[in-house]
C-alpha positions as CSV (number, residue, x, y, z in Angstrom):
1,M,50.4,-31.5,7.7
2,S,49.8,-31.7,4.1
3,A,46.3,-31.8,4.3
4,L,45.8,-28.7,6.4
5,A,48.2,-27.0,3.8
6,V,45.8,-28.1,0.9
7,T,42.8,-26.4,3.1
8,Q,44.6,-23.2,4.2
9,P,43.1,-20.2,1.9
10,A,46.0,-18.7,-0.7
11,G,46.8,-15.3,-1.5
12,M,45.9,-12.0,-0.2
13,R,43.4,-11.6,2.5
14,P,40.2,-9.4,0.6
15,R,40.4,-5.9,2.0
16,R,37.2,-4.7,4.0
17,L,36.8,-1.5,2.1
18,T,36.7,-1.4,-1.5
19,P,36.0,1.4,-3.7
20,A,32.8,-0.4,-4.8
21,R,31.7,-0.9,-1.1
22,I,32.3,2.7,-0.5
23,G,30.5,3.5,-3.4
24,V,27.7,1.4,-2.4
25,Y,27.3,2.6,1.2
26,A,27.7,6.5,-0.1
27,F,24.7,5.6,-2.4
28,L,22.4,4.1,0.4
29,T,23.6,7.0,2.5
30,V,22.7,9.5,0.2
31,T,19.1,7.5,-0.7
32,A,18.2,7.6,2.9
33,L,18.8,11.1,3.7
34,F,16.7,11.9,0.6
35,F,14.0,10.2,1.8
36,L,14.6,10.8,5.8
37,T,15.0,14.3,5.3
38,P,11.4,15.5,4.4
39,L,10.1,13.5,7.0
40,Y,12.3,14.8,9.7
41,V,11.1,18.3,8.3
42,M,7.9,17.4,8.7
43,L,7.9,15.8,12.1
44,V,10.1,18.8,13.9
45,T,8.1,21.4,12.0
46,S,4.5,19.6,13.3
47,L,6.0,20.3,17.0
48,K,7.0,23.6,16.7
49,P,4.3,26.6,17.3
50,M,4.1,29.3,14.7
51,E,6.7,31.6,16.6
52,E,9.2,29.1,15.9
53,I,8.2,28.2,12.6
54,R,8.2,32.0,11.4
55,L,12.2,32.4,12.4
56,G,12.8,30.2,9.4
57,A,15.1,27.8,10.7
58,I,13.5,24.7,9.2
59,L,16.0,21.9,10.1
60,A,16.1,23.3,14.1
61,L,14.8,21.2,16.8
62,P,11.8,22.6,18.4
63,R,12.7,24.6,21.5
64,A,9.3,24.4,22.9
65,P,7.6,21.1,21.8
66,T,3.9,21.3,21.8
67,L,0.9,18.8,20.6
68,E,-1.4,21.5,19.8
69,P,-0.8,21.4,16.3
70,W,-1.6,17.6,16.3
71,I,-4.7,18.2,18.3
72,K,-5.8,20.8,15.9
73,A,-5.3,18.7,12.6
74,W,-7.2,16.0,14.0
75,S,-10.1,17.5,15.8
76,A,-10.4,21.2,14.6
77,A,-8.8,21.9,11.6
78,C,-11.3,23.6,8.7
79,T,-11.6,20.8,5.8
80,G,-13.7,23.3,3.8
81,L,-16.9,24.8,5.3
82,R,-16.5,22.3,8.3
83,C,-13.9,22.5,10.9
84,D,-14.1,19.2,12.4
85,G,-10.6,18.0,11.7
86,I,-9.1,14.8,9.7
87,S,-10.5,13.0,11.8
88,V,-13.7,12.5,10.1
89,G,-11.4,11.4,7.0
90,F,-9.7,9.0,8.9
91,A,-13.0,7.3,9.6
92,N,-14.1,7.4,5.9
93,S,-11.0,6.2,4.9
94,V,-11.7,3.2,7.3
95,K,-14.9,2.2,6.0
96,I,-13.3,2.2,2.4
97,L,-10.3,0.5,3.2
98,L,-11.6,-2.6,5.1
99,P,-14.3,-4.1,2.6
100,S,-12.0,-3.0,-0.6
101,V,-9.0,-4.8,1.1
102,A,-11.2,-7.9,1.8
103,A,-13.2,-8.0,-1.6
104,S,-10.0,-7.2,-3.8
105,I,-7.8,-9.9,-2.3
106,A,-11.0,-12.7,-2.0
107,V,-11.5,-12.0,-5.5
108,G,-7.7,-12.0,-6.9
109,S,-6.5,-15.1,-4.7
110,L,-9.8,-17.1,-5.9
111,T,-8.8,-16.0,-9.6
112,G,-5.4,-16.8,-8.9
113,Y,-6.0,-20.2,-7.8
114,A,-8.7,-21.2,-10.8
115,L,-6.2,-20.1,-13.2
116,S,-3.4,-21.9,-11.7
117,F,-5.1,-25.5,-11.0
118,W,-8.2,-25.7,-13.0
119,R,-8.6,-26.1,-16.7
120,V,-10.8,-23.1,-17.3
121,C,-11.8,-22.6,-20.7
122,G,-10.2,-19.3,-22.1
123,A,-8.1,-19.3,-19.0
124,G,-4.6,-18.0,-21.1
125,L,-7.1,-15.2,-22.8
126,L,-8.7,-14.2,-19.3
127,F,-5.1,-13.7,-17.8
128,G,-3.8,-11.6,-20.6
129,A,-6.6,-9.5,-20.9
130,L,-6.3,-8.6,-17.2
131,M,-2.2,-8.1,-17.7
132,I,-3.3,-5.7,-20.3
133,V,-5.9,-3.7,-18.2
134,A,-3.1,-3.9,-15.5
135,F,-0.8,-1.5,-17.4
136,V,-3.6,0.7,-18.8
137,P,-3.8,4.3,-17.1
138,Y,-6.9,3.8,-14.7
139,Q,-7.9,7.7,-15.5
140,I,-9.1,6.5,-19.1
141,F,-11.7,4.3,-17.1
142,I,-13.0,7.2,-15.0
143,Y,-15.3,8.9,-17.2
144,P,-17.2,5.5,-18.4
145,L,-17.3,4.3,-14.8
146,V,-18.9,7.2,-13.5
147,R,-21.8,7.1,-15.9
148,V,-22.2,3.4,-15.3
149,F,-22.2,4.1,-11.7
150,A,-24.8,6.9,-11.9
151,F,-27.0,4.7,-14.5
152,A,-26.9,1.9,-11.3
153,G,-27.4,4.4,-8.7
154,I,-24.3,3.7,-6.7
155,N,-22.2,6.6,-7.4
156,N,-20.9,8.8,-4.7
157,S,-21.3,6.2,-2.1
158,I,-19.4,3.6,-0.2
159,L,-20.3,0.8,-2.3
160,G,-19.4,2.6,-5.6
161,I,-15.7,3.3,-3.9
162,V,-15.6,-0.3,-2.7
163,L,-16.2,-1.8,-6.1
164,I,-13.8,0.8,-7.9
165,H,-10.9,-0.3,-5.6
166,T,-11.8,-3.9,-6.2
167,I,-12.0,-3.5,-10.1
168,F,-8.7,-1.9,-10.0
169,G,-6.8,-4.2,-7.4
170,L,-8.2,-7.4,-9.3
171,P,-5.5,-7.8,-12.3
172,T,-2.7,-7.0,-9.9
173,M,-3.7,-9.5,-7.1
174,T,-4.4,-12.4,-9.6
175,L,-1.0,-11.9,-10.7
176,L,0.2,-12.2,-7.4
177,F,-1.8,-15.2,-6.5
178,R,-1.6,-17.0,-9.6
179,N,2.2,-16.9,-9.7
180,Y,2.2,-18.0,-6.3
181,F,-0.1,-20.9,-6.6
182,A,1.8,-21.8,-9.7
183,S,4.9,-22.3,-8.0
184,L,3.6,-24.8,-5.4
185,P,3.5,-28.6,-6.2
186,Q,0.9,-29.8,-8.6
187,E,0.9,-33.4,-6.1
188,L,-1.0,-31.1,-3.6
189,F,-4.0,-30.3,-5.8
190,K,-4.4,-33.8,-7.3
191,A,-4.3,-35.5,-3.8
192,A,-6.5,-33.1,-2.7
193,R,-8.6,-34.0,-5.7
194,V,-8.3,-37.9,-5.0
195,D,-9.6,-37.1,-1.7
196,G,-12.7,-36.2,-3.1
197,A,-12.3,-32.3,-2.3
198,G,-14.1,-29.8,-4.5
199,F,-13.1,-26.4,-6.1
200,F,-13.8,-24.3,-2.9
201,R,-12.4,-26.9,-0.3
202,I,-9.3,-27.3,-1.9
203,F,-8.8,-23.5,-1.9
204,W,-10.1,-22.9,1.6
205,S,-8.5,-25.8,2.9
206,V,-5.3,-26.5,1.1
207,M,-4.2,-23.7,-0.6
208,L,-5.2,-20.9,1.2
209,P,-3.5,-21.8,4.5
210,M,-0.3,-22.1,2.5
211,A,-0.2,-18.6,0.8
212,T,0.0,-16.6,3.9
213,P,3.2,-14.7,2.7
214,M,1.5,-13.8,-0.3
215,L,-1.5,-12.7,1.7
216,I,0.8,-10.1,3.9
217,V,2.1,-8.6,0.5
218,A,-1.6,-8.2,-1.1
219,V,-2.6,-6.9,2.4
220,I,0.4,-4.4,2.4
221,L,-0.1,-3.6,-1.6
222,Q,-3.6,-3.0,-1.2
223,V,-3.8,-1.2,1.9
224,T,-1.3,1.4,1.0
225,G,-2.7,1.9,-2.5
226,I,-6.2,2.2,-1.3
227,W,-5.5,4.7,1.9
228,N,-3.3,6.8,-0.3
229,D,-5.8,7.1,-2.9
230,F,-6.7,10.6,-3.9
231,I,-8.7,10.7,-7.3
232,L,-10.7,7.9,-7.2
233,G,-12.1,8.9,-3.5
234,L,-12.5,12.5,-4.6
235,I,-14.6,11.3,-7.7
236,F,-16.7,8.1,-6.7
237,A,-16.9,8.5,-2.6
238,G,-19.1,11.3,-2.5
239,R,-19.1,14.2,-0.4
240,E,-19.9,12.5,2.8
241,N,-17.7,9.9,2.2
242,L,-14.3,11.7,1.3
243,P,-11.3,9.7,2.2
244,M,-8.4,11.0,4.7
245,T,-6.3,12.0,1.5
246,V,-9.3,14.4,0.2
247,Q,-9.6,15.8,3.9
248,L,-5.7,16.5,4.0
249,N,-5.9,18.2,0.7
250,N,-8.7,20.5,1.8
251,I,-7.1,21.6,5.1
252,V,-3.9,22.5,3.0
253,N,-5.8,24.3,0.2
254,S,-8.7,26.1,2.4
255,T,-6.5,27.9,4.9
256,Q,-7.5,31.9,5.1
257,G,-4.8,34.2,6.7
258,E,-1.8,32.8,7.9
259,R,-0.7,29.5,6.8
260,A,-0.5,26.9,9.7
261,Y,2.6,24.9,8.5
262,N,2.5,23.0,11.9
263,V,-1.0,22.0,11.5
264,D,-0.4,21.1,7.7
265,M,2.8,18.8,8.6
266,A,0.8,16.9,11.7
267,A,-2.5,16.4,9.6
268,T,0.3,15.0,6.8
269,L,2.0,12.6,9.4
270,L,-1.6,11.7,10.6
271,T,-2.7,10.5,7.1
272,A,0.6,8.8,6.6
273,L,0.6,6.9,9.8
274,V,-1.8,3.8,8.6
275,P,0.7,2.8,5.6
276,L,3.9,3.1,7.7
277,A,2.2,1.0,10.6
278,V,1.4,-1.5,8.1
279,Y,5.2,-1.9,6.8
280,F,6.9,-1.8,9.8
281,A,4.7,-4.5,11.3
282,S,4.9,-6.7,8.4
283,G,7.9,-5.7,6.8
284,R,9.9,-8.8,6.6
285,W,6.5,-10.8,5.2
286,F,6.6,-8.7,2.3
287,V,9.9,-9.8,1.0
288,R,9.0,-13.4,2.0
289,G,6.1,-13.4,0.0
290,I,7.3,-11.6,-3.3
291,A,10.4,-14.1,-3.1
292,A,7.8,-16.7,-2.9
293,G,5.7,-15.4,-5.6
294,A,8.6,-15.0,-8.1
295,V,9.6,-18.6,-8.1
296,K,7.4,-19.6,-11.3
297,G,5.2,-17.5,-13.7
């Protein structure tokens, strides 16, 4: 009995709802409404015909839902002189996205691996320079890069915009992978060296398979950043390769006569589908990878 008495908790039981907890719930609720209300307005507006939109009931559910605005936004909305819809921009964004994500992650992971395990001459200086460049506004580099790319003959091309996204994604990708690889035991690297594995063999067979969470984080960050990019795609992609965000801007700003708000909202949601799908599909991996990469820097 005495042993049981010792193990029993003493004092008053904690209250389930405290002022602090109520404040946290209130803050989270307001924050959720702040972000979800515009999404709700876009969704219901995209499903309304213009007759309902003219009534001004912006929060009301559609009385006669229709997918016609979505169809028009995808295949018939005017993006300037052409009325091919936003589907053209979707195809261009995919052509830009896939090689840009693959190249930036490949170069960043390889650089982070080299800075973590190999005694590269001037590695600290190189890493410091990459971090400084990462915090410099990229708008500063636009005009010099335009001149360099024009001289090289790759401006206004898919190759040019892929190189741009690879260059600007390199500092962040290097930092992520360098921190993640630095958190791994050095014994793995030393054992692979004893077995005779070289630079690329260790990277491909040992380090990269262990970096799955960080690869997911890198994919999410790059897909979101590259897909949502506007200014770089507008300047470097060329008129025939304009990404979806630029086409969306053209749809919204090239309307003559009555503005079709339902078509604009549908085009906006179509543009946002890819980043949303990536987040919902791999959100738990994002948190796990960020936590793994924050262990050691």
